mmCIF file of the N, C-alpha and C atoms, coordinates in Angstrom:
data_MODEL
# 
_entry.id   MODEL 
# 
loop_
_atom_site.group_PDB 
_atom_site.id 
_atom_site.type_symbol 
_atom_site.label_atom_id 
_atom_site.label_alt_id 
_atom_site.label_comp_id 
_atom_site.label_asym_id 
_atom_site.label_entity_id 
_atom_site.label_seq_id 
_atom_site.pdbx_PDB_ins_code 
_atom_site.Cartn_x 
_atom_site.Cartn_y 
_atom_site.Cartn_z 
_atom_site.occupancy 
_atom_site.B_iso_or_equiv 
_atom_site.pdbx_formal_charge 
_atom_site.auth_seq_id 
_atom_site.auth_comp_id 
_atom_site.auth_asym_id 
_atom_site.auth_atom_id 
_atom_site.pdbx_PDB_model_num 
ATOM 1   N N  . MET A 1 1  ? -36.263 -8.070  17.123 1.00 0.00 ? 1  MET A N  1 
ATOM 2   C CA . MET A 1 1  ? -35.520 -7.385  16.092 1.00 0.00 ? 1  MET A CA 1 
ATOM 3   C C  . MET A 1 1  ? -34.049 -7.345  16.497 1.00 0.00 ? 1  MET A C  1 
ATOM 4   N N  . GLY A 1 2  ? -33.139 -7.604  15.542 1.00 0.00 ? 2  GLY A N  1 
ATOM 5   C CA . GLY A 1 2  ? -31.706 -7.626  15.821 1.00 0.00 ? 2  GLY A CA 1 
ATOM 6   C C  . GLY A 1 2  ? -31.087 -6.244  15.808 1.00 0.00 ? 2  GLY A C  1 
ATOM 7   N N  . ILE A 1 3  ? -29.846 -6.220  16.178 1.00 0.00 ? 3  ILE A N  1 
ATOM 8   C CA . ILE A 1 3  ? -29.078 -4.976  16.170 1.00 0.00 ? 3  ILE A CA 1 
ATOM 9   C C  . ILE A 1 3  ? -28.751 -4.612  14.731 1.00 0.00 ? 3  ILE A C  1 
ATOM 10  N N  . ILE A 1 4  ? -28.960 -3.368  14.376 1.00 0.00 ? 4  ILE A N  1 
ATOM 11  C CA . ILE A 1 4  ? -28.606 -2.895  13.038 1.00 0.00 ? 4  ILE A CA 1 
ATOM 12  C C  . ILE A 1 4  ? -27.179 -2.370  13.101 1.00 0.00 ? 4  ILE A C  1 
ATOM 13  N N  . ARG A 1 5  ? -26.290 -3.063  12.415 1.00 0.00 ? 5  ARG A N  1 
ATOM 14  C CA . ARG A 1 5  ? -24.883 -2.681  12.420 1.00 0.00 ? 5  ARG A CA 1 
ATOM 15  C C  . ARG A 1 5  ? -24.594 -1.750  11.250 1.00 0.00 ? 5  ARG A C  1 
ATOM 16  N N  . PRO A 1 6  ? -23.687 -0.794  11.439 1.00 0.00 ? 6  PRO A N  1 
ATOM 17  C CA . PRO A 1 6  ? -23.324 0.108   10.342 1.00 0.00 ? 6  PRO A CA 1 
ATOM 18  C C  . PRO A 1 6  ? -22.680 -0.664  9.190  1.00 0.00 ? 6  PRO A C  1 
ATOM 19  N N  . ARG A 1 7  ? -22.987 -0.252  7.984  1.00 0.00 ? 7  ARG A N  1 
ATOM 20  C CA . ARG A 1 7  ? -22.427 -0.869  6.781  1.00 0.00 ? 7  ARG A CA 1 
ATOM 21  C C  . ARG A 1 7  ? -21.710 0.184   5.949  1.00 0.00 ? 7  ARG A C  1 
ATOM 22  N N  . ALA A 1 8  ? -20.703 -0.226  5.204  1.00 0.00 ? 8  ALA A N  1 
ATOM 23  C CA . ALA A 1 8  ? -19.907 0.684   4.388  1.00 0.00 ? 8  ALA A CA 1 
ATOM 24  C C  . ALA A 1 8  ? -20.755 1.289   3.275  1.00 0.00 ? 8  ALA A C  1 
ATOM 25  N N  . THR A 1 9  ? -20.652 2.606   3.116  1.00 0.00 ? 9  THR A N  1 
ATOM 26  C CA . THR A 1 9  ? -21.360 3.295   2.033  1.00 0.00 ? 9  THR A CA 1 
ATOM 27  C C  . THR A 1 9  ? -20.402 4.024   1.093  1.00 0.00 ? 9  THR A C  1 
ATOM 28  N N  . ASP A 1 10 ? -19.156 4.250   1.545  1.00 0.00 ? 10 ASP A N  1 
ATOM 29  C CA . ASP A 1 10 ? -18.152 4.909   0.707  1.00 0.00 ? 10 ASP A CA 1 
ATOM 30  C C  . ASP A 1 10 ? -16.771 4.488   1.195  1.00 0.00 ? 10 ASP A C  1 
ATOM 31  N N  . VAL A 1 11 ? -15.824 4.412   0.268  1.00 0.00 ? 11 VAL A N  1 
ATOM 32  C CA . VAL A 1 11 ? -14.456 4.033   0.638  1.00 0.00 ? 11 VAL A CA 1 
ATOM 33  C C  . VAL A 1 11 ? -13.466 4.809   -0.218 1.00 0.00 ? 11 VAL A C  1 
ATOM 34  N N  . LYS A 1 12 ? -12.385 5.255   0.414  1.00 0.00 ? 12 LYS A N  1 
ATOM 35  C CA . LYS A 1 12 ? -11.297 5.962   -0.271 1.00 0.00 ? 12 LYS A CA 1 
ATOM 36  C C  . LYS A 1 12 ? -9.977  5.432   0.278  1.00 0.00 ? 12 LYS A C  1 
ATOM 37  N N  . THR A 1 13 ? -8.983  5.325   -0.595 1.00 0.00 ? 13 THR A N  1 
ATOM 38  C CA . THR A 1 13 ? -7.678  4.879   -0.128 1.00 0.00 ? 13 THR A CA 1 
ATOM 39  C C  . THR A 1 13 ? -6.892  6.052   0.439  1.00 0.00 ? 13 THR A C  1 
ATOM 40  N N  . LEU A 1 14 ? -6.070  5.741   1.427  1.00 0.00 ? 14 LEU A N  1 
ATOM 41  C CA . LEU A 1 14 ? -5.177  6.708   2.053  1.00 0.00 ? 14 LEU A CA 1 
ATOM 42  C C  . LEU A 1 14 ? -3.745  6.197   1.895  1.00 0.00 ? 14 LEU A C  1 
ATOM 43  N N  . ASP A 1 15 ? -2.793  6.966   2.378  1.00 0.00 ? 15 ASP A N  1 
ATOM 44  C CA . ASP A 1 15 ? -1.400  6.528   2.352  1.00 0.00 ? 15 ASP A CA 1 
ATOM 45  C C  . ASP A 1 15 ? -1.195  5.344   3.286  1.00 0.00 ? 15 ASP A C  1 
ATOM 46  N N  . ASP A 1 16 ? -0.106  4.625   3.051  1.00 0.00 ? 16 ASP A N  1 
ATOM 47  C CA . ASP A 1 16 ? 0.351   3.562   3.943  1.00 0.00 ? 16 ASP A CA 1 
ATOM 48  C C  . ASP A 1 16 ? -0.667  2.426   4.086  1.00 0.00 ? 16 ASP A C  1 
ATOM 49  N N  . TYR A 1 17 ? -1.360  2.107   2.999  1.00 0.00 ? 17 TYR A N  1 
ATOM 50  C CA . TYR A 1 17 ? -2.304  0.987   2.943  1.00 0.00 ? 17 TYR A CA 1 
ATOM 51  C C  . TYR A 1 17 ? -3.430  1.086   3.966  1.00 0.00 ? 17 TYR A C  1 
ATOM 52  N N  . LYS A 1 18 ? -3.913  2.292   4.138  1.00 0.00 ? 18 LYS A N  1 
ATOM 53  C CA . LYS A 1 18 ? -5.084  2.509   4.980  1.00 0.00 ? 18 LYS A CA 1 
ATOM 54  C C  . LYS A 1 18 ? -6.234  2.955   4.089  1.00 0.00 ? 18 LYS A C  1 
ATOM 55  N N  . ILE A 1 19 ? -7.447  2.728   4.552  1.00 0.00 ? 19 ILE A N  1 
ATOM 56  C CA . ILE A 1 19 ? -8.624  3.168   3.813  1.00 0.00 ? 19 ILE A CA 1 
ATOM 57  C C  . ILE A 1 19 ? -9.531  3.967   4.744  1.00 0.00 ? 19 ILE A C  1 
ATOM 58  N N  . LEU A 1 20 ? -10.194 4.933   4.161  1.00 0.00 ? 20 LEU A N  1 
ATOM 59  C CA . LEU A 1 20 ? -11.183 5.742   4.876  1.00 0.00 ? 20 LEU A CA 1 
ATOM 60  C C  . LEU A 1 20 ? -12.550 5.225   4.460  1.00 0.00 ? 20 LEU A C  1 
ATOM 61  N N  . VAL A 1 21 ? -13.294 4.740   5.427  1.00 0.00 ? 21 VAL A N  1 
ATOM 62  C CA . VAL A 1 21 ? -14.604 4.149   5.142  1.00 0.00 ? 21 VAL A CA 1 
ATOM 63  C C  . VAL A 1 21 ? -15.686 4.985   5.810  1.00 0.00 ? 21 VAL A C  1 
ATOM 64  N N  . THR A 1 22 ? -16.702 5.346   5.035  1.00 0.00 ? 22 THR A N  1 
ATOM 65  C CA . THR A 1 22 ? -17.881 6.007   5.587  1.00 0.00 ? 22 THR A CA 1 
ATOM 66  C C  . THR A 1 22 ? -18.959 4.943   5.722  1.00 0.00 ? 22 THR A C  1 
ATOM 67  N N  . PHE A 1 23 ? -19.639 4.958   6.864  1.00 0.00 ? 23 PHE A N  1 
ATOM 68  C CA . PHE A 1 23 ? -20.634 3.937   7.169  1.00 0.00 ? 23 PHE A CA 1 
ATOM 69  C C  . PHE A 1 23 ? -22.050 4.507   7.121  1.00 0.00 ? 23 PHE A C  1 
ATOM 70  N N  . SER A 1 24 ? -23.014 3.617   7.150  1.00 0.00 ? 24 SER A N  1 
ATOM 71  C CA . SER A 1 24 ? -24.423 3.993   7.037  1.00 0.00 ? 24 SER A CA 1 
ATOM 72  C C  . SER A 1 24 ? -24.914 4.854   8.197  1.00 0.00 ? 24 SER A C  1 
ATOM 73  N N  . ASN A 1 25 ? -24.157 4.929   9.277  1.00 0.00 ? 25 ASN A N  1 
ATOM 74  C CA . ASN A 1 25 ? -24.505 5.807   10.400 1.00 0.00 ? 25 ASN A CA 1 
ATOM 75  C C  . ASN A 1 25 ? -23.808 7.167   10.280 1.00 0.00 ? 25 ASN A C  1 
ATOM 76  N N  . ASP A 1 26 ? -23.256 7.462   9.089  1.00 0.00 ? 26 ASP A N  1 
ATOM 77  C CA . ASP A 1 26 ? -22.536 8.703   8.767  1.00 0.00 ? 26 ASP A CA 1 
ATOM 78  C C  . ASP A 1 26 ? -21.211 8.848   9.502  1.00 0.00 ? 26 ASP A C  1 
ATOM 79  N N  . GLU A 1 27 ? -20.732 7.792   10.101 1.00 0.00 ? 27 GLU A N  1 
ATOM 80  C CA . GLU A 1 27 ? -19.436 7.813   10.775 1.00 0.00 ? 27 GLU A CA 1 
ATOM 81  C C  . GLU A 1 27 ? -18.341 7.463   9.770  1.00 0.00 ? 27 GLU A C  1 
ATOM 82  N N  . SER A 1 28 ? -17.222 8.190   9.829  1.00 0.00 ? 28 SER A N  1 
ATOM 83  C CA . SER A 1 28 ? -16.060 7.884   8.997  1.00 0.00 ? 28 SER A CA 1 
ATOM 84  C C  . SER A 1 28 ? -14.976 7.288   9.887  1.00 0.00 ? 28 SER A C  1 
ATOM 85  N N  . ARG A 1 29 ? -14.392 6.184   9.408  1.00 0.00 ? 29 ARG A N  1 
ATOM 86  C CA . ARG A 1 29 ? -13.389 5.471   10.201 1.00 0.00 ? 29 ARG A CA 1 
ATOM 87  C C  . ARG A 1 29 ? -12.219 5.062   9.307  1.00 0.00 ? 29 ARG A C  1 
ATOM 88  N N  . ILE A 1 30 ? -11.058 4.887   9.913  1.00 0.00 ? 30 ILE A N  1 
ATOM 89  C CA . ILE A 1 30 ? -9.859  4.483   9.180  1.00 0.00 ? 30 ILE A CA 1 
ATOM 90  C C  . ILE A 1 30 ? -9.538  3.030   9.514  1.00 0.00 ? 30 ILE A C  1 
ATOM 91  N N  . PHE A 1 31 ? -9.320  2.256   8.459  1.00 0.00 ? 31 PHE A N  1 
ATOM 92  C CA . PHE A 1 31 ? -8.998  0.838   8.594  1.00 0.00 ? 31 PHE A CA 1 
ATOM 93  C C  . PHE A 1 31 ? -7.621  0.597   7.998  1.00 0.00 ? 31 PHE A C  1 
ATOM 94  N N  . ASP A 1 32 ? -6.753  -0.042  8.757  1.00 0.00 ? 32 ASP A N  1 
ATOM 95  C CA . ASP A 1 32 ? -5.390  -0.349  8.316  1.00 0.00 ? 32 ASP A CA 1 
ATOM 96  C C  . ASP A 1 32 ? -5.371  -1.751  7.716  1.00 0.00 ? 32 ASP A C  1 
ATOM 97  N N  . VAL A 1 33 ? -5.049  -1.835  6.437  1.00 0.00 ? 33 VAL A N  1 
ATOM 98  C CA . VAL A 1 33 ? -5.048  -3.122  5.742  1.00 0.00 ? 33 VAL A CA 1 
ATOM 99  C C  . VAL A 1 33 ? -3.712  -3.856  5.909  1.00 0.00 ? 33 VAL A C  1 
ATOM 100 N N  . LYS A 1 34 ? -2.639  -3.149  6.257  1.00 0.00 ? 34 LYS A N  1 
ATOM 101 C CA . LYS A 1 34 ? -1.303  -3.760  6.332  1.00 0.00 ? 34 LYS A CA 1 
ATOM 102 C C  . LYS A 1 34 ? -1.243  -5.063  7.135  1.00 0.00 ? 34 LYS A C  1 
ATOM 103 N N  . PRO A 1 35 ? -1.853  -5.159  8.305  1.00 0.00 ? 35 PRO A N  1 
ATOM 104 C CA . PRO A 1 35 ? -1.764  -6.424  9.052  1.00 0.00 ? 35 PRO A CA 1 
ATOM 105 C C  . PRO A 1 35 ? -2.333  -7.626  8.283  1.00 0.00 ? 35 PRO A C  1 
ATOM 106 N N  . TYR A 1 36 ? -3.199  -7.377  7.344  1.00 0.00 ? 36 TYR A N  1 
ATOM 107 C CA . TYR A 1 36 ? -3.816  -8.451  6.567  1.00 0.00 ? 36 TYR A CA 1 
ATOM 108 C C  . TYR A 1 36 ? -2.874  -9.007  5.502  1.00 0.00 ? 36 TYR A C  1 
ATOM 109 N N  . PHE A 1 37 ? -1.780  -8.296  5.223  1.00 0.00 ? 37 PHE A N  1 
ATOM 110 C CA . PHE A 1 37 ? -0.821  -8.780  4.231  1.00 0.00 ? 37 PHE A CA 1 
ATOM 111 C C  . PHE A 1 37 ? -0.169  -10.091 4.667  1.00 0.00 ? 37 PHE A C  1 
ATOM 112 N N  . ASN A 1 38 ? -0.323  -10.469 5.922  1.00 0.00 ? 38 ASN A N  1 
ATOM 113 C CA . ASN A 1 38 ? 0.183   -11.758 6.396  1.00 0.00 ? 38 ASN A CA 1 
ATOM 114 C C  . ASN A 1 38 ? -0.640  -12.919 5.840  1.00 0.00 ? 38 ASN A C  1 
ATOM 115 N N  . PHE A 1 39 ? -1.834  -12.633 5.350  1.00 0.00 ? 39 PHE A N  1 
ATOM 116 C CA . PHE A 1 39 ? -2.694  -13.660 4.763  1.00 0.00 ? 39 PHE A CA 1 
ATOM 117 C C  . PHE A 1 39 ? -2.444  -13.724 3.258  1.00 0.00 ? 39 PHE A C  1 
ATOM 118 N N  . ILE A 1 40 ? -2.325  -14.915 2.737  1.00 0.00 ? 40 ILE A N  1 
ATOM 119 C CA . ILE A 1 40 ? -2.003  -15.107 1.324  1.00 0.00 ? 40 ILE A CA 1 
ATOM 120 C C  . ILE A 1 40 ? -2.956  -14.346 0.410  1.00 0.00 ? 40 ILE A C  1 
ATOM 121 N N  . SER A 1 41 ? -4.242  -14.394 0.690  1.00 0.00 ? 41 SER A N  1 
ATOM 122 C CA . SER A 1 41 ? -5.221  -13.756 -0.198 1.00 0.00 ? 41 SER A CA 1 
ATOM 123 C C  . SER A 1 41 ? -5.056  -12.236 -0.263 1.00 0.00 ? 41 SER A C  1 
ATOM 124 N N  . PHE A 1 42 ? -4.438  -11.630 0.743  1.00 0.00 ? 42 PHE A N  1 
ATOM 125 C CA . PHE A 1 42 ? -4.277  -10.176 0.778  1.00 0.00 ? 42 PHE A CA 1 
ATOM 126 C C  . PHE A 1 42 ? -2.939  -9.700  0.216  1.00 0.00 ? 42 PHE A C  1 
ATOM 127 N N  . LYS A 1 43 ? -1.993  -10.601 -0.026 1.00 0.00 ? 43 LYS A N  1 
ATOM 128 C CA . LYS A 1 43 ? -0.656  -10.206 -0.484 1.00 0.00 ? 43 LYS A CA 1 
ATOM 129 C C  . LYS A 1 43 ? -0.693  -9.397  -1.780 1.00 0.00 ? 43 LYS A C  1 
ATOM 130 N N  . GLU A 1 44 ? -1.582  -9.765  -2.697 1.00 0.00 ? 44 GLU A N  1 
ATOM 131 C CA . GLU A 1 44 ? -1.694  -9.037  -3.970 1.00 0.00 ? 44 GLU A CA 1 
ATOM 132 C C  . GLU A 1 44 ? -2.000  -7.556  -3.770 1.00 0.00 ? 44 GLU A C  1 
ATOM 133 N N  . LEU A 1 45 ? -2.637  -7.216  -2.651 1.00 0.00 ? 45 LEU A N  1 
ATOM 134 C CA . LEU A 1 45 ? -3.035  -5.824  -2.410 1.00 0.00 ? 45 LEU A CA 1 
ATOM 135 C C  . LEU A 1 45 ? -1.848  -4.918  -2.116 1.00 0.00 ? 45 LEU A C  1 
ATOM 136 N N  . GLN A 1 46 ? -0.649  -5.483  -2.010 1.00 0.00 ? 46 GLN A N  1 
ATOM 137 C CA . GLN A 1 46 ? 0.544   -4.663  -1.868 1.00 0.00 ? 46 GLN A CA 1 
ATOM 138 C C  . GLN A 1 46 ? 0.866   -3.936  -3.175 1.00 0.00 ? 46 GLN A C  1 
ATOM 139 N N  . ASN A 1 47 ? 0.231   -4.359  -4.257 1.00 0.00 ? 47 ASN A N  1 
ATOM 140 C CA . ASN A 1 47 ? 0.318   -3.650  -5.531 1.00 0.00 ? 47 ASN A CA 1 
ATOM 141 C C  . ASN A 1 47 ? -0.560  -2.405  -5.403 1.00 0.00 ? 47 ASN A C  1 
ATOM 142 N N  . HIS A 1 48 ? 0.066   -1.220  -5.494 1.00 0.00 ? 48 HIS A N  1 
ATOM 143 C CA . HIS A 1 48 ? -0.661  0.037   -5.256 1.00 0.00 ? 48 HIS A CA 1 
ATOM 144 C C  . HIS A 1 48 ? -1.861  0.219   -6.190 1.00 0.00 ? 48 HIS A C  1 
ATOM 145 N N  . ASP A 1 49 ? -1.695  -0.147  -7.458 1.00 0.00 ? 49 ASP A N  1 
ATOM 146 C CA . ASP A 1 49 ? -2.810  0.027   -8.397 1.00 0.00 ? 49 ASP A CA 1 
ATOM 147 C C  . ASP A 1 49 ? -4.002  -0.836  -8.004 1.00 0.00 ? 49 ASP A C  1 
ATOM 148 N N  . LEU A 1 50 ? -3.736  -2.070  -7.616 1.00 0.00 ? 50 LEU A N  1 
ATOM 149 C CA . LEU A 1 50 ? -4.822  -2.949  -7.187 1.00 0.00 ? 50 LEU A CA 1 
ATOM 150 C C  . LEU A 1 50 ? -5.428  -2.440  -5.880 1.00 0.00 ? 50 LEU A C  1 
ATOM 151 N N  . PHE A 1 51 ? -4.584  -2.032  -4.940 1.00 0.00 ? 51 PHE A N  1 
ATOM 152 C CA . PHE A 1 51 ? -5.084  -1.531  -3.658 1.00 0.00 ? 51 PHE A CA 1 
ATOM 153 C C  . PHE A 1 51 ? -6.019  -0.348  -3.859 1.00 0.00 ? 51 PHE A C  1 
ATOM 154 N N  . LYS A 1 52 ? -5.666  0.556   -4.758 1.00 0.00 ? 52 LYS A N  1 
ATOM 155 C CA . LYS A 1 52 ? -6.465  1.763   -4.989 1.00 0.00 ? 52 LYS A CA 1 
ATOM 156 C C  . LYS A 1 52 ? -7.783  1.478   -5.708 1.00 0.00 ? 52 LYS A C  1 
ATOM 157 N N  . ALA A 1 53 ? -7.960  0.258   -6.190 1.00 0.00 ? 53 ALA A N  1 
ATOM 158 C CA . ALA A 1 53 ? -9.186  -0.101  -6.914 1.00 0.00 ? 53 ALA A CA 1 
ATOM 159 C C  . ALA A 1 53 ? -10.283 -0.625  -5.984 1.00 0.00 ? 53 ALA A C  1 
ATOM 160 N N  . VAL A 1 54 ? -10.139 -0.423  -4.677 1.00 0.00 ? 54 VAL A N  1 
ATOM 161 C CA . VAL A 1 54 ? -11.149 -0.873  -3.717 1.00 0.00 ? 54 VAL A CA 1 
ATOM 162 C C  . VAL A 1 54 ? -12.492 -0.209  -4.020 1.00 0.00 ? 54 VAL A C  1 
ATOM 163 N N  . ARG A 1 55 ? -13.571 -0.919  -3.760 1.00 0.00 ? 55 ARG A N  1 
ATOM 164 C CA . ARG A 1 55 ? -14.912 -0.393  -4.052 1.00 0.00 ? 55 ARG A CA 1 
ATOM 165 C C  . ARG A 1 55 ? -15.918 -0.956  -3.052 1.00 0.00 ? 55 ARG A C  1 
ATOM 166 N N  . ILE A 1 56 ? -17.066 -0.313  -3.001 1.00 0.00 ? 56 ILE A N  1 
ATOM 167 C CA . ILE A 1 56 ? -18.180 -0.812  -2.194 1.00 0.00 ? 56 ILE A CA 1 
ATOM 168 C C  . ILE A 1 56 ? -18.784 -2.018  -2.912 1.00 0.00 ? 56 ILE A C  1 
ATOM 169 N N  . ALA A 1 57 ? -19.078 -3.047  -2.140 1.00 0.00 ? 57 ALA A N  1 
ATOM 170 C CA . ALA A 1 57 ? -19.705 -4.245  -2.703 1.00 0.00 ? 57 ALA A CA 1 
ATOM 171 C C  . ALA A 1 57 ? -20.677 -4.795  -1.663 1.00 0.00 ? 57 ALA A C  1 
ATOM 172 N N  . GLY A 1 58 ? -21.941 -4.692  -1.943 1.00 0.00 ? 58 GLY A N  1 
ATOM 173 C CA . GLY A 1 58 ? -22.935 -5.167  -0.988 1.00 0.00 ? 58 GLY A CA 1 
ATOM 174 C C  . GLY A 1 58 ? -22.868 -4.379  0.303  1.00 0.00 ? 58 GLY A C  1 
ATOM 175 N N  . LEU A 1 59 ? -22.618 -5.069  1.403  1.00 0.00 ? 59 LEU A N  1 
ATOM 176 C CA . LEU A 1 59 ? -22.580 -4.431  2.720  1.00 0.00 ? 59 LEU A CA 1 
ATOM 177 C C  . LEU A 1 59 ? -21.179 -4.017  3.145  1.00 0.00 ? 59 LEU A C  1 
ATOM 178 N N  . SER A 1 60 ? -20.176 -4.296  2.311  1.00 0.00 ? 60 SER A N  1 
ATOM 179 C CA . SER A 1 60 ? -18.802 -4.025  2.710  1.00 0.00 ? 60 SER A CA 1 
ATOM 180 C C  . SER A 1 60 ? -17.986 -3.515  1.528  1.00 0.00 ? 60 SER A C  1 
ATOM 181 N N  . ILE A 1 61 ? -16.699 -3.878  1.495  1.00 0.00 ? 61 ILE A N  1 
ATOM 182 C CA . ILE A 1 61 ? -15.802 -3.447  0.426  1.00 0.00 ? 61 ILE A CA 1 
ATOM 183 C C  . ILE A 1 61 ? -15.142 -4.663  -0.199 1.00 0.00 ? 61 ILE A C  1 
ATOM 184 N N  . GLU A 1 62 ? -14.632 -4.477  -1.423 1.00 0.00 ? 62 GLU A N  1 
ATOM 185 C CA . GLU A 1 62 ? -13.874 -5.542  -2.061 1.00 0.00 ? 62 GLU A CA 1 
ATOM 186 C C  . GLU A 1 62 ? -12.940 -4.944  -3.096 1.00 0.00 ? 62 GLU A C  1 
ATOM 187 N N  . TRP A 1 63 ? -11.970 -5.756  -3.512 1.00 0.00 ? 63 TRP A N  1 
ATOM 188 C CA . TRP A 1 63 ? -11.037 -5.379  -4.554 1.00 0.00 ? 63 TRP A CA 1 
ATOM 189 C C  . TRP A 1 63 ? -11.335 -6.217  -5.788 1.00 0.00 ? 63 TRP A C  1 
ATOM 190 N N  . PRO A 1 64 ? -10.855 -5.789  -6.960 1.00 0.00 ? 64 PRO A N  1 
ATOM 191 C CA . PRO A 1 64 ? -11.148 -6.518  -8.197 1.00 0.00 ? 64 PRO A CA 1 
ATOM 192 C C  . PRO A 1 64 ? -10.695 -7.983  -8.200 1.00 0.00 ? 64 PRO A C  1 
ATOM 193 N N  . ASN A 1 65 ? -9.726  -8.330  -7.357 1.00 0.00 ? 65 ASN A N  1 
ATOM 194 C CA . ASN A 1 65 ? -9.265  -9.723  -7.312 1.00 0.00 ? 65 ASN A CA 1 
ATOM 195 C C  . ASN A 1 65 ? -10.149 -10.598 -6.419 1.00 0.00 ? 65 ASN A C  1 
ATOM 196 N N  . GLY A 1 66 ? -11.254 -10.024 -5.895 1.00 0.00 ? 66 GLY A N  1 
ATOM 197 C CA . GLY A 1 66 ? -12.209 -10.790 -5.102 1.00 0.00 ? 66 GLY A CA 1 
ATOM 198 C C  . GLY A 1 66 ? -11.979 -10.750 -3.600 1.00 0.00 ? 66 GLY A C  1 
ATOM 199 N N  . VAL A 1 67 ? -10.888 -10.145 -3.159 1.00 0.00 ? 67 VAL A N  1 
ATOM 200 C CA . VAL A 1 67 ? -10.621 -10.036 -1.721 1.00 0.00 ? 67 VAL A CA 1 
ATOM 201 C C  . VAL A 1 67 ? -11.601 -9.045  -1.111 1.00 0.00 ? 67 VAL A C  1 
ATOM 202 N N  . ASP A 1 68 ? -12.176 -9.437  0.031  1.00 0.00 ? 68 ASP A N  1 
ATOM 203 C CA . ASP A 1 68 ? -13.100 -8.541  0.723  1.00 0.00 ? 68 ASP A CA 1 
ATOM 204 C C  . ASP A 1 68 ? -12.850 -8.612  2.224  1.00 0.00 ? 68 ASP A C  1 
ATOM 205 N N  . ILE A 1 69 ? -13.512 -7.755  2.961  1.00 0.00 ? 69 ILE A N  1 
ATOM 206 C CA . ILE A 1 69 ? -13.396 -7.727  4.417  1.00 0.00 ? 69 ILE A CA 1 
ATOM 207 C C  . ILE A 1 69 ? -14.802 -7.786  4.997  1.00 0.00 ? 69 ILE A C  1 
ATOM 208 N N  . CYS A 1 70 ? -14.972 -8.629  5.982  1.00 0.00 ? 70 CYS A N  1 
ATOM 209 C CA . CYS A 1 70 ? -16.260 -8.782  6.667  1.00 0.00 ? 70 CYS A CA 1 
ATOM 210 C C  . CYS A 1 70 ? -16.752 -7.411  7.135  1.00 0.00 ? 70 CYS A C  1 
ATOM 211 N N  . PRO A 1 71 ? -18.019 -7.072  6.894  1.00 0.00 ? 71 PRO A N  1 
ATOM 212 C CA . PRO A 1 71 ? -18.518 -5.745  7.274  1.00 0.00 ? 71 PRO A CA 1 
ATOM 213 C C  . PRO A 1 71 ? -18.366 -5.429  8.761  1.00 0.00 ? 71 PRO A C  1 
ATOM 214 N N  . ASP A 1 72 ? -18.583 -6.403  9.626  1.00 0.00 ? 72 ASP A N  1 
ATOM 215 C CA . ASP A 1 72 ? -18.430 -6.152  11.064 1.00 0.00 ? 72 ASP A CA 1 
ATOM 216 C C  . ASP A 1 72 ? -16.967 -5.920  11.427 1.00 0.00 ? 72 ASP A C  1 
ATOM 217 N N  . GLU A 1 73 ? -16.088 -6.707  10.847 1.00 0.00 ? 73 GLU A N  1 
ATOM 218 C CA . GLU A 1 73 ? -14.650 -6.544  11.083 1.00 0.00 ? 73 GLU A CA 1 
ATOM 219 C C  . GLU A 1 73 ? -14.185 -5.174  10.595 1.00 0.00 ? 73 GLU A C  1 
ATOM 220 N N  . LEU A 1 74 ? -14.677 -4.774  9.448  1.00 0.00 ? 74 LEU A N  1 
ATOM 221 C CA . LEU A 1 74 ? -14.322 -3.478  8.881  1.00 0.00 ? 74 LEU A CA 1 
ATOM 222 C C  . LEU A 1 74 ? -14.696 -2.349  9.833  1.00 0.00 ? 74 LEU A C  1 
ATOM 223 N N  . TYR A 1 75 ? -15.832 -2.464  10.477 1.00 0.00 ? 75 TYR A N  1 
ATOM 224 C CA . TYR A 1 75 ? -16.280 -1.419  11.403 1.00 0.00 ? 75 TYR A CA 1 
ATOM 225 C C  . TYR A 1 75 ? -15.557 -1.506  12.747 1.00 0.00 ? 75 TYR A C  1 
ATOM 226 N N  . TYR A 1 76 ? -15.584 -2.668  13.363 1.00 0.00 ? 76 TYR A N  1 
ATOM 227 C CA . TYR A 1 76 ? -15.069 -2.788  14.731 1.00 0.00 ? 76 TYR A CA 1 
ATOM 228 C C  . TYR A 1 76 ? -13.543 -2.754  14.822 1.00 0.00 ? 76 TYR A C  1 
ATOM 229 N N  . ASP A 1 77 ? -12.843 -3.081  13.737 1.00 0.00 ? 77 ASP A N  1 
ATOM 230 C CA . ASP A 1 77 ? -11.382 -3.043  13.756 1.00 0.00 ? 77 ASP A CA 1 
ATOM 231 C C  . ASP A 1 77 ? -10.824 -1.757  13.155 1.00 0.00 ? 77 ASP A C  1 
ATOM 232 N N  . SER A 1 78 ? -11.677 -0.793  12.908 1.00 0.00 ? 78 SER A N  1 
ATOM 233 C CA . SER A 1 78 ? -11.234 0.508   12.404 1.00 0.00 ? 78 SER A CA 1 
ATOM 234 C C  . SER A 1 78 ? -11.291 1.523   13.545 1.00 0.00 ? 78 SER A C  1 
ATOM 235 N N  . VAL A 1 79 ? -10.696 2.683   13.297 1.00 0.00 ? 79 VAL A N  1 
ATOM 236 C CA . VAL A 1 79 ? -10.696 3.734   14.326 1.00 0.00 ? 79 VAL A CA 1 
ATOM 237 C C  . VAL A 1 79 ? -11.437 4.955   13.792 1.00 0.00 ? 79 VAL A C  1 
ATOM 238 N N  . PRO A 1 80 ? -12.144 5.660   14.660 1.00 0.00 ? 80 PRO A N  1 
ATOM 239 C CA . PRO A 1 80 ? -12.866 6.863   14.222 1.00 0.00 ? 80 PRO A CA 1 
ATOM 240 C C  . PRO A 1 80 ? -11.909 7.885   13.609 1.00 0.00 ? 80 PRO A C  1 
ATOM 241 N N  . LEU A 1 81 ? -12.375 8.586   12.610 1.00 0.00 ? 81 LEU A N  1 
ATOM 242 C CA . LEU A 1 81 ? -11.559 9.589   11.927 1.00 0.00 ? 81 LEU A CA 1 
ATOM 243 C C  . LEU A 1 81 ? -11.134 10.695  12.876 1.00 0.00 ? 81 LEU A C  1 
ATOM 244 N N  . ASN A 1 82 ? -12.024 11.135  13.733 1.00 0.00 ? 82 ASN A N  1 
ATOM 245 C CA . ASN A 1 82 ? -11.690 12.247  14.634 1.00 0.00 ? 82 ASN A CA 1 
ATOM 246 C C  . ASN A 1 82 ? -11.361 11.766  16.008 1.00 0.00 ? 82 ASN A C  1 
# 
């Protein structure tokens, strides 16, 4: 049996292009999206209205323009809320 990794169950936007993600292990973590703006596919997310439209999709999160973040990356590259 493989390792069961936490998956996103809730997401909320914060100031300064950060998101608060709650995972299936009940842990809440903060993920900074700003470094991803260096990638062409993420540049559109600098639009505040589009950025705030983030939602849960499958095991991770996505925006209406189809941009998403790998579930493992979302967890391991975020920092615990507390």
